[in-house]
N, C-alpha and C positions, 0 to 999 in steps of 0.2 A: 204372545199367545195367551188368550184369555181362557180361563177354565170356569165352567159353570159350577154352581154349588153342588150339584149331584155328582160331579166328577171328582170332587175333593173327598178324600177319606180322612177320617179322624181316628186316631188310636186312643182308646179309652185307657186311662190310668188304672192300674190294678192295685193301687195303694188303698188300704183300708185302715181305719182307725179302730184299734181294739183295746179294750180296757182289761184284758186278761193279764194276770200277774206274770204268767209264763213269758208272754211276749214283751211286756213292759220291762221286766227284770232280765233282759238279755245280757246285760253287762254285770257280771257277778263280782266285779272289783269294787263297786261302790264309788265313793268320791275320790279315792286315792289317785287315779290318773289325772283328774282335774287339779288336785293339790300339787302333784308332782309337776304338772305342766306349768302351773303358776310359779312354783319355786324355780324351775328351770328358766322360765321367762325372766324372772327377777334377776337371776344370776347372770344371764346373757346381757341384760340391759346394764347391770352394774359393771360388768367387764368392759362393755363398750364405752362407758363413761369414765373409765380409769385413764 
C-alpha cells in the first residue's frame, strides 16, 4: 500500500533550546552525581578484576 506525501503526517518536535539559567541549571547537585558515578564505576570494574 503506497501512501502519497500529502497523506503522511509529521509530528513537529517541541524541543527548544533555551539559554536561560533557570532551565540550564535544572540539576542543582552540580558535578557530584557524575563524580559519584565515576567512583562507583571504578569500584565495580575493580571488583570484577579481583
